[in-house]
BANUKOL-878651 format. One record per residue (C-alpha): residue number from 0; residue in three letters; x, y, z; chain. Coordinates in nm, 3 decimals. Layout:
BANUKOL-878651
- num	residu	X	Y	Z	chaine
- NUM	ALA	X	Y	Z	A
...
end
This chain:
BANUKOL-878651
- num	residu	X	Y	Z	chaine
- 0	MET	2.329	2.597	-7.651	A
- 1	PHE	2.438	2.240	-7.600	A
- 2	ILE	2.739	2.120	-7.406	A
- 3	SER	2.977	1.856	-7.537	A
- 4	PRO	3.195	1.688	-7.274	A
- 5	THR	3.492	1.716	-7.514	A
- 6	LYS	3.423	2.038	-7.706	A
- 7	GLY	3.239	2.258	-7.458	A
- 8	GLU	2.949	2.481	-7.563	A
- 9	LEU	2.806	2.424	-7.911	A
- 10	THR	2.522	2.578	-8.107	A
- 11	VAL	2.266	2.356	-8.277	A
- 12	GLU	2.471	2.393	-8.596	A
- 13	GLY	2.783	2.287	-8.406	A
- 14	VAL	2.608	1.972	-8.281	A
- 15	ILE	2.491	1.887	-8.634	A
- 16	ASP	2.843	1.941	-8.772	A
- 17	ASP	3.003	1.730	-8.499	A
- 18	VAL	2.756	1.444	-8.548	A
- 19	SER	2.796	1.465	-8.926	A
- 20	ASN	3.175	1.448	-8.895	A
- 21	PHE	3.149	1.158	-8.649	A
- 22	VAL	2.941	0.965	-8.904	A
- 23	LYS	3.172	1.062	-9.194	A
- 24	ASP	3.471	0.920	-9.001	A
- 25	GLU	3.326	0.569	-9.037	A
- 26	PRO	3.051	0.586	-9.302	A
- 27	GLY	3.017	0.208	-9.329	A
- 28	CYS	2.891	0.174	-8.971	A
- 29	TYR	2.534	0.185	-8.853	A
- 30	TYR	2.428	0.458	-8.610	A
- 31	ARG	2.159	0.525	-8.357	A
- 32	LEU	2.055	0.884	-8.288	A
- 33	VAL	1.892	0.921	-7.947	A
- 34	ILE	1.723	1.209	-7.765	A
- 35	GLY	1.617	1.176	-7.402	A
- 36	THR	1.528	1.409	-7.116	A
- 37	ASP	1.550	1.359	-6.740	A
- 38	SER	1.479	1.591	-6.449	A
- 39	GLN	1.559	1.627	-6.085	A
- 40	VAL	1.428	1.848	-5.806	A
- 41	LYS	1.693	2.038	-5.612	A
- 42	SER	1.684	2.290	-5.332	A
- 43	VAL	1.839	2.626	-5.421	A
- 44	GLY	1.850	2.878	-5.138	A
- 45	GLY	1.589	2.677	-4.951	A
- 46	LYS	1.348	2.686	-5.247	A
- 47	PRO	1.274	2.386	-5.468	A
- 48	GLN	1.386	2.405	-5.830	A
- 49	ILE	1.371	2.148	-6.106	A
- 50	ASP	1.648	2.092	-6.357	A
- 51	TYR	1.554	1.938	-6.693	A
- 52	VAL	1.841	1.795	-6.897	A
- 53	THR	1.800	1.689	-7.259	A
- 54	ALA	2.070	1.467	-7.407	A
- 55	VAL	2.141	1.406	-7.775	A
- 56	VAL	2.347	1.093	-7.839	A
- 57	VAL	2.496	0.955	-8.158	A
- 58	HIS	2.590	0.591	-8.103	A
- 59	ARG	2.813	0.415	-8.353	A
- 60	LYS	2.692	0.061	-8.294	A
- 61	GLY	2.970	-0.143	-8.138	A
- 62	LYS	3.222	0.143	-8.168	A
- 63	GLY	3.143	0.419	-7.920	A
- 64	ALA	2.930	0.729	-7.903	A
- 65	ARG	2.923	1.106	-7.861	A
- 66	TYR	2.670	1.306	-7.668	A
- 67	PHE	2.558	1.661	-7.609	A
- 68	TRP	2.331	1.801	-7.343	A
- 69	LYS	2.145	2.115	-7.243	A
- 70	LYS	1.985	2.214	-6.914	A
- 71	GLU	1.677	2.419	-6.831	A
- 72	LYS	1.593	2.526	-6.478	A
- 73	LYS	1.237	2.593	-6.364	A
- 74	ASP	1.113	2.718	-6.031	A
- 75	LYS	0.778	2.545	-6.032	A
- 76	VAL	0.811	2.182	-5.926	A
- 77	PRO	0.538	1.975	-6.096	A
- 78	VAL	0.368	1.657	-5.981	A
- 79	LEU	0.515	1.337	-6.127	A
- 80	ARG	0.267	1.313	-6.418	A
- 81	ASP	0.341	1.670	-6.531	A
- 82	LYS	0.713	1.614	-6.487	A
- 83	ILE	0.708	1.308	-6.718	A
- 84	TYR	0.494	1.492	-6.973	A
- 85	THR	0.733	1.787	-6.965	A
- 86	GLU	1.036	1.559	-7.014	A
- 87	THR	0.866	1.388	-7.309	A
- 88	LEU	0.759	1.717	-7.466	A
- 89	MET	1.110	1.859	-7.429	A
- 90	SER	1.254	1.555	-7.609	A
- 91	LEU	0.991	1.585	-7.882	A
- 92	SER	1.061	1.955	-7.926	A
- 93	CYS	1.434	1.890	-7.954	A
- 94	ALA	1.370	1.608	-8.204	A
- 95	GLN	1.144	1.825	-8.417	A
- 96	GLU	1.421	2.084	-8.436	A
- 97	LEU	1.718	1.851	-8.488	A
- 98	VAL	1.593	1.554	-8.692	A
- 99	PRO	1.532	1.750	-9.016	A
- 100	LEU	1.884	1.896	-8.980	A
- 101	PHE	2.032	1.550	-8.917	A
- 102	ARG	1.851	1.414	-9.224	A
- 103	LYS	2.007	1.686	-9.441	A
- 104	ALA	2.356	1.647	-9.294	A
- 105	ILE	2.376	1.267	-9.277	A
- 106	THR	2.311	1.103	-9.611	A
- 107	PRO	2.255	0.834	-9.701	A
- 108	ALA	2.064	0.763	-9.381	A
- 109	LYS	2.236	0.477	-9.201	A
- 110	TYR	2.079	0.533	-8.863	A
- 111	ASP	1.782	0.467	-8.641	A
- 112	PHE	1.629	0.752	-8.450	A
- 113	GLU	1.483	0.702	-8.101	A
- 114	ILE	1.334	0.912	-7.824	A
- 115	HIS	1.410	0.770	-7.481	A
- 116	ILE	1.150	0.825	-7.210	A
- 117	ASP	1.228	0.785	-6.841	A
- 118	VAL	0.931	0.557	-6.760	A
- 119	GLY	0.923	0.186	-6.698	A
- 120	PRO	0.717	-0.117	-6.599	A
- 121	ILE	0.835	-0.101	-6.237	A
- 122	GLY	0.761	0.199	-6.020	A
- 123	SER	0.529	0.496	-6.012	A
- 124	THR	0.558	0.576	-6.386	A
- 125	ARG	0.429	0.239	-6.510	A
- 126	ASP	0.073	0.372	-6.558	A
- 127	MET	0.199	0.642	-6.794	A
- 128	ILE	0.386	0.425	-7.044	A
- 129	LYS	0.106	0.399	-7.302	A
- 130	GLU	0.033	0.772	-7.284	A
- 131	VAL	0.387	0.902	-7.338	A
- 132	VAL	0.480	0.632	-7.590	A
- 133	GLY	0.163	0.727	-7.779	A
- 134	MET	0.270	1.094	-7.776	A
- 135	VAL	0.609	1.006	-7.924	A
- 136	ASN	0.475	0.757	-8.179	A
- 137	GLY	0.197	0.998	-8.276	A
- 138	ASN	0.465	1.252	-8.369	A
- 139	GLY	0.634	0.999	-8.598	A
- 140	PHE	0.920	0.889	-8.372	A
- 141	VAL	1.019	0.558	-8.213	A
- 142	ALA	0.989	0.555	-7.833	A
- 143	LYS	1.202	0.351	-7.596	A
- 144	THR	1.123	0.303	-7.226	A
- 145	LYS	1.311	0.150	-6.936	A
- 146	PRO	1.521	-0.059	-6.937	A
- 147	ASP	1.606	0.050	-7.294	A
- 148	SER	1.582	0.427	-7.238	A
- 149	TRP	1.945	0.485	-7.141	A
- 150	GLY	1.952	0.821	-7.322	A
- 151	ALA	1.721	0.963	-7.055	A
- 152	SER	1.785	0.741	-6.754	A
- 153	SER	2.168	0.738	-6.781	A
- 154	VAL	2.308	1.006	-7.012	A
- 155	ALA	2.069	1.293	-6.930	A
- 156	ASP	2.047	1.182	-6.566	A
- 157	LYS	2.424	1.223	-6.534	A
- 158	HIS	2.384	1.601	-6.577	A
- 159	THR	2.068	1.669	-6.372	A
end
């Protein structure tokens, strides 16, 4: 299940329908479909837990956006490298499920598709950029990293 800030809980089919209708409202515009995942460690009852949030964003260039998100909680808190790999793999998994459905629902294709990864040239994740970008590109998707990975570092982060 995904959550829409305006429509509440939605199934995958509900997300596809909402995105399709959003595009049909202004079919002459160009769109960007973005998937990104972020995570955060929290303490629950004195025990560490990690929340992973995956966001799906449809951005009507210059005219607003809609987004949907889902959260997964895990008890095992990984080291940073495993955390970044898990975020990237969760985004890839979501993309592999949703992109074929988007392609069927939104025709003709007037959109770019991107996976946003929460790594950047400054900080402890800089050594991982080539690895995770290679994972995304190797699966046939375009990868964006900081400062251009707002789908992960802003939208998904808002709900972690």
